[in-house]
DSSP file (Angstrom, degrees, kcal/mol; ACC not computed):
  #  RESIDUE AA STRUCTURE BP1 BP2  ACC     N-H-->O    O-->H-N    N-H-->O    O-->H-N    TCO  KAPPA ALPHA  PHI   PSI    X-CA   Y-CA   Z-CA
    1    1 A M              0   0    0      0, 0.0     2,-0.0     0, 0.0     0, 0.0   0.000 360.0 360.0 360.0 133.7  -26.9  -49.5  -10.3
    2    2 A S     >  -     0   0    0      1,-0.1     4,-2.2     4,-0.0     5,-0.1  -0.306 360.0-114.1 -74.3 163.2  -30.3  -47.8  -10.3
    3    3 A D  H  > S+     0   0    0      2,-0.2     4,-2.4     1,-0.2     5,-0.1   0.851 116.7  55.0 -69.9 -34.4  -30.7  -44.2  -11.3
    4    4 A V  H  > S+     0   0    0      2,-0.2     4,-2.6     1,-0.2    -1,-0.2   0.930 110.0  44.4 -60.7 -46.3  -31.9  -43.3   -7.8
    5    5 A V  H  > S+     0   0    0      2,-0.2     4,-2.9     1,-0.2    -2,-0.2   0.907 114.0  50.3 -66.7 -39.7  -28.8  -44.8   -6.2
    6    6 A A  H  X S+     0   0    0     -4,-2.2     4,-2.6     2,-0.2    -1,-0.2   0.918 112.4  47.2 -60.9 -43.6  -26.6  -43.2   -8.9
    7    7 A A  H  X S+     0   0    0     -4,-2.4     4,-2.2     2,-0.2    -2,-0.2   0.871 112.1  49.7 -64.0 -38.5  -28.2  -39.8   -8.2
    8    8 A D  H  X S+     0   0    0     -4,-2.6     4,-2.7     2,-0.2    -2,-0.2   0.929 112.2  48.9 -61.7 -48.5  -27.9  -40.3   -4.5
    9    9 A E  H  X S+     0   0    0     -4,-2.9     4,-2.4     1,-0.2    -2,-0.2   0.900 111.9  48.2 -61.3 -42.9  -24.2  -41.2   -4.9
   10   10 A L  H  X S+     0   0    0     -4,-2.6     4,-2.9     2,-0.2    -1,-0.2   0.919 110.3  51.3 -61.5 -45.2  -23.6  -38.1   -7.2
   11   11 A R  H  X S+     0   0    0     -4,-2.2     4,-2.7     1,-0.2    -2,-0.2   0.930 110.7  48.9 -61.4 -46.9  -25.3  -35.8   -4.7
   12   12 A L  H  X S+     0   0    0     -4,-2.7     4,-2.7     2,-0.2    -1,-0.2   0.952 111.4  49.8 -60.2 -47.9  -23.1  -37.2   -1.8
   13   13 A L  H  X S+     0   0    0     -4,-2.4     4,-2.4     1,-0.2    -2,-0.2   0.947 111.3  49.1 -55.1 -50.9  -20.0  -36.7   -3.9
   14   14 A I  H  X S+     0   0    0     -4,-2.9     4,-2.7     1,-0.2    -1,-0.2   0.908 109.4  51.4 -50.4 -46.9  -20.9  -33.2   -4.7
   15   15 A E  H  X S+     0   0    0     -4,-2.7     4,-2.1     1,-0.2    -1,-0.2   0.877 109.5  49.9 -63.8 -36.3  -21.7  -32.3   -1.1
   16   16 A R  H  X S+     0   0    0     -4,-2.7     4,-2.3     2,-0.2    -1,-0.2   0.923 110.7  49.8 -67.1 -39.5  -18.3  -33.6    0.0
   17   17 A I  H  X S+     0   0    0     -4,-2.4     4,-2.8     1,-0.2    -2,-0.2   0.915 110.4  51.0 -62.8 -43.6  -16.6  -31.6   -2.7
   18   18 A E  H  X S+     0   0    0     -4,-2.7     4,-2.0     2,-0.2    -1,-0.2   0.890 111.5  47.2 -61.1 -41.5  -18.6  -28.5   -1.5
   19   19 A R  H  X S+     0   0    0     -4,-2.1     4,-1.9     2,-0.2    -2,-0.2   0.883 112.2  49.9 -70.4 -37.0  -17.5  -29.0    2.1
   20   20 A L  H  X S+     0   0    0     -4,-2.3     4,-2.8     2,-0.2    -2,-0.2   0.880 108.5  52.1 -63.7 -42.3  -14.0  -29.5    1.1
   21   21 A E  H  X S+     0   0    0     -4,-2.8     4,-2.5     2,-0.2    -2,-0.2   0.937 110.5  49.9 -58.7 -45.4  -14.0  -26.3   -1.0
   22   22 A E  H  X S+     0   0    0     -4,-2.0     4,-2.0     1,-0.2    -2,-0.2   0.881 110.7  47.6 -65.7 -36.8  -15.3  -24.5    2.0
   23   23 A E  H  X S+     0   0    0     -4,-1.9     4,-2.6     2,-0.2    -1,-0.2   0.915 110.4  53.4 -62.1 -44.5  -12.6  -25.9    4.3
   24   24 A K  H  X S+     0   0    0     -4,-2.8     4,-2.3     1,-0.2    -2,-0.2   0.906 108.6  50.5 -59.6 -42.2  -10.0  -24.9    1.6
   25   25 A K  H  X S+     0   0    0     -4,-2.5     4,-2.4     2,-0.2    -1,-0.2   0.900 109.5  50.3 -59.5 -43.9  -11.4  -21.3    1.6
   26   26 A G  H  X S+     0   0    0     -4,-2.0     4,-2.3     1,-0.2    -2,-0.2   0.910 112.0  46.8 -61.5 -42.6  -11.2  -21.1    5.4
   27   27 A I  H  X S+     0   0    0     -4,-2.6     4,-2.5     2,-0.2    -2,-0.2   0.884 110.4  51.8 -70.8 -35.9   -7.6  -22.3    5.3
   28   28 A A  H  X S+     0   0    0     -4,-2.3     4,-2.2    -5,-0.2    -1,-0.2   0.916 109.6  51.0 -62.2 -42.7   -6.6  -19.9    2.5
   29   29 A D  H  X S+     0   0    0     -4,-2.4     4,-2.0     2,-0.2    -2,-0.2   0.920 111.0  49.2 -64.8 -41.0   -8.2  -17.1    4.7
   30   30 A D  H  X S+     0   0    0     -4,-2.3     4,-2.1     1,-0.2    -2,-0.2   0.930 110.2  50.4 -60.6 -43.8   -6.1  -18.3    7.7
   31   31 A I  H  X S+     0   0    0     -4,-2.5     4,-2.1     1,-0.2    -1,-0.2   0.889 109.4  50.2 -62.1 -38.8   -3.0  -18.3    5.6
   32   32 A R  H  X S+     0   0    0     -4,-2.2     4,-2.4     2,-0.2    -1,-0.2   0.865 107.9  54.5 -63.5 -37.7   -3.6  -14.8    4.4
   33   33 A D  H  X S+     0   0    0     -4,-2.0     4,-2.0     2,-0.2    -2,-0.2   0.856 107.0  51.4 -68.0 -37.3   -4.1  -13.7    8.1
   34   34 A V  H  X S+     0   0    0     -4,-2.1     4,-2.4     2,-0.2    -2,-0.2   0.914 109.1  48.3 -71.0 -42.9   -0.7  -15.1    8.9
   35   35 A Y  H  X S+     0   0    0     -4,-2.1     4,-2.4     2,-0.2    -2,-0.2   0.917 111.6  52.1 -62.3 -39.7    1.0  -13.2    6.0
   36   36 A S  H  X S+     0   0    0     -4,-2.4     4,-2.0     1,-0.2    -2,-0.2   0.919 109.8  48.3 -62.6 -39.3   -0.8  -10.1    7.2
   37   37 A E  H  X S+     0   0    0     -4,-2.0     4,-1.2     2,-0.2    -2,-0.2   0.898 111.0  51.1 -64.3 -41.4    0.5  -10.6   10.7
   38   38 A A  H  <>S+     0   0    0     -4,-2.4     5,-2.4     1,-0.2    -1,-0.2   0.884 110.7  48.4 -64.4 -38.2    4.0  -11.2    9.4
   39   39 A K  H ><5S+     0   0    0     -4,-2.4     3,-1.5     1,-0.2    -1,-0.2   0.870 107.0  54.9 -71.5 -32.1    3.9   -8.0    7.4
   40   40 A A  H 3<5S+     0   0    0     -4,-2.0    -1,-0.2     1,-0.3    -2,-0.2   0.784 107.2  54.2 -64.1 -27.6    2.5   -6.0   10.5
   41   41 A R  T 3<5S-     0   0    0     -4,-1.2    -1,-0.3    -5,-0.2    -2,-0.2   0.377 129.0 -97.7 -89.8   2.2    5.6   -7.3   12.3
   42   42 A G  T < 5S+     0   0    0     -3,-1.5    -3,-0.2     1,-0.3    -2,-0.1   0.329  79.1 134.0 101.8  -5.1    8.0   -6.0    9.6
   43   43 A Y      < -     0   0    0     -5,-2.4     2,-0.9    -6,-0.2    -1,-0.3  -0.451  61.1-116.1 -80.3 153.1    8.5   -9.1    7.5
   44   44 A D     >  -     0   0    0      1,-0.2     4,-2.4    -2,-0.1     3,-0.3  -0.773  23.5-165.4 -92.2 104.9    8.3   -9.1    3.8
   45   45 A A  H  > S+     0   0    0     -2,-0.9     4,-1.7     1,-0.2    -1,-0.2   0.800  86.1  56.7 -67.3 -25.6    5.3  -11.3    2.9
   46   46 A K  H  > S+     0   0    0      2,-0.2     4,-1.4     1,-0.2    -1,-0.2   0.902 110.4  45.5 -73.6 -37.5    6.3  -11.6   -0.8
   47   47 A I  H  > S+     0   0    0     -3,-0.3     4,-2.5     1,-0.2    -2,-0.2   0.866 109.7  54.7 -67.8 -38.6    9.7  -13.0    0.2
   48   48 A M  H  X S+     0   0    0     -4,-2.4     4,-2.3     1,-0.2    -2,-0.2   0.862 105.8  52.4 -67.3 -32.8    8.1  -15.3    2.7
   49   49 A R  H  X S+     0   0    0     -4,-1.7     4,-2.1     2,-0.2    -1,-0.2   0.852 108.7  50.3 -66.7 -34.1    5.9  -16.7   -0.1
   50   50 A Q  H  X S+     0   0    0     -4,-1.4     4,-2.6     2,-0.2    -2,-0.2   0.919 110.0  50.4 -69.0 -40.4    9.0  -17.4   -2.2
   51   51 A I  H  X S+     0   0    0     -4,-2.5     4,-2.4     1,-0.2    -2,-0.2   0.902 110.5  49.6 -64.2 -38.4   10.7  -19.2    0.8
   52   52 A V  H  X S+     0   0    0     -4,-2.3     4,-1.3     2,-0.2    -1,-0.2   0.923 112.2  48.2 -58.4 -46.5    7.5  -21.3    1.3
   53   53 A R  H  X S+     0   0    0     -4,-2.1     4,-0.6     1,-0.2    -2,-0.2   0.887 113.3  47.8 -68.4 -39.5    7.5  -22.2   -2.5
   54   54 A L  H >< S+     0   0    0     -4,-2.6     3,-1.0     1,-0.2    -1,-0.2   0.896 107.4  55.9 -66.1 -40.9   11.3  -23.1   -2.3
   55   55 A R  H 3< S+     0   0    0     -4,-2.4    -1,-0.2     1,-0.2    -2,-0.2   0.811 102.1  56.4 -61.4 -31.3   10.8  -25.2    0.8
   56   56 A K  H 3< S+     0   0    0     -4,-1.3    -1,-0.2    -5,-0.2    -2,-0.2   0.728  93.1  92.5 -75.4 -17.2    8.3  -27.3   -1.0
   57   57 A M  S << S-     0   0    0     -3,-1.0     2,-0.2    -4,-0.6    -3,-0.0  -0.354  86.9-105.2 -72.2 155.6   10.8  -28.1   -3.8
   58   58 A E     >  -     0   0    0      1,-0.1     4,-1.9    -2,-0.1     5,-0.2  -0.547  34.4-115.6 -70.9 150.0   13.1  -31.2   -3.8
   59   59 A T  H  > S+     0   0    0      1,-0.2     4,-2.7     2,-0.2     5,-0.2   0.904 114.7  50.2 -54.4 -49.7   16.6  -30.2   -2.9
   60   60 A H  H  > S+     0   0    0      1,-0.2     4,-2.0     2,-0.2    -1,-0.2   0.863 111.6  49.3 -60.4 -38.7   18.0  -31.2   -6.3
   61   61 A D  H  > S+     0   0    0      2,-0.2     4,-1.8     1,-0.2    -1,-0.2   0.846 111.9  47.9 -66.5 -37.1   15.3  -29.2   -8.1
   62   62 A R  H  X S+     0   0    0     -4,-1.9     4,-2.7     2,-0.2    -2,-0.2   0.876 111.1  49.7 -67.7 -45.8   15.9  -26.2   -6.1
   63   63 A Q  H  X S+     0   0    0     -4,-2.7     4,-2.3     2,-0.2    -2,-0.2   0.900 111.4  50.0 -61.6 -42.3   19.6  -26.4   -6.6
   64   64 A E  H  X S+     0   0    0     -4,-2.0     4,-2.4    -5,-0.2    -1,-0.2   0.937 110.4  49.2 -63.5 -46.2   19.2  -26.7  -10.4
   65   65 A M  H  X S+     0   0    0     -4,-1.8     4,-2.6     1,-0.2    -2,-0.2   0.926 112.1  49.1 -59.8 -47.8   16.8  -23.7  -10.5
   66   66 A E  H  X S+     0   0    0     -4,-2.7     4,-2.1     2,-0.2    -1,-0.2   0.846 109.3  52.0 -58.7 -37.2   19.3  -21.6   -8.5
   67   67 A A  H  X S+     0   0    0     -4,-2.3     4,-2.6     2,-0.2    -1,-0.2   0.939 112.2  45.5 -65.9 -46.6   22.2  -22.7  -10.7
   68   68 A I  H  X S+     0   0    0     -4,-2.4     4,-2.6     1,-0.2    -2,-0.2   0.921 112.7  51.2 -62.4 -42.9   20.2  -21.6  -13.9
   69   69 A L  H  X S+     0   0    0     -4,-2.6     4,-2.5     1,-0.2    -1,-0.2   0.878 109.6  49.7 -60.6 -42.2   19.2  -18.4  -12.2
   70   70 A D  H  X S+     0   0    0     -4,-2.1     4,-2.5     2,-0.2    -1,-0.2   0.902 110.3  50.8 -64.9 -42.8   22.8  -17.7  -11.3
   71   71 A T  H  X S+     0   0    0     -4,-2.6     4,-2.3     2,-0.2    -2,-0.2   0.951 111.9  47.6 -61.1 -48.1   23.9  -18.3  -15.0
   72   72 A Y  H  X S+     0   0    0     -4,-2.6     4,-1.5     1,-0.2    -2,-0.2   0.904 112.5  48.5 -64.6 -39.8   21.2  -16.0  -16.3
   73   73 A K  H  <>S+     0   0    0     -4,-2.5     5,-3.0     1,-0.2     4,-0.4   0.922 110.9  49.7 -70.4 -38.8   22.1  -13.3  -13.8
   74   74 A A  H ><5S+     0   0    0     -4,-2.5     3,-0.9     1,-0.2    -1,-0.2   0.877 110.2  51.9 -65.5 -34.9   25.7  -13.5  -14.7
   75   75 A A  H 3<5S+     0   0    0     -4,-2.3    -1,-0.2     1,-0.2    -2,-0.2   0.826 113.7  44.0 -66.8 -28.9   24.9  -13.3  -18.4
   76   76 A L  T 3<5S-     0   0    0     -4,-1.5    -1,-0.2    -5,-0.2    -2,-0.2   0.397 116.0-113.7 -98.1   1.7   22.9  -10.3  -17.8
   77   77 A G  T < 5       0   0    0     -3,-0.9    -3,-0.2    -4,-0.4    -4,-0.1   0.800 360.0 360.0  70.4  27.4   25.5   -8.6  -15.5
   78   78 A L      <       0   0    0     -5,-3.0    -4,-0.2    -6,-0.2    -5,-0.1   0.425 360.0 360.0 -93.4 360.0   23.3   -8.8  -12.4
């Protein structure tokens, strides 16, 4: 591979990454707007974020985490 071809390939890869980063920023802004809208409607955005995180988890991982949390809460009298 010649140096010119390698440089062109590298430039194209960097430009793709830059475009994707810009798209990612736009999506993050959209998500933030949805949480703001939810908050304006009386929902708790912090709790909604936790729910989204929990829904991403596998069922068995979530159940295990909840069981450990319950054990810790019981140990602390919560």
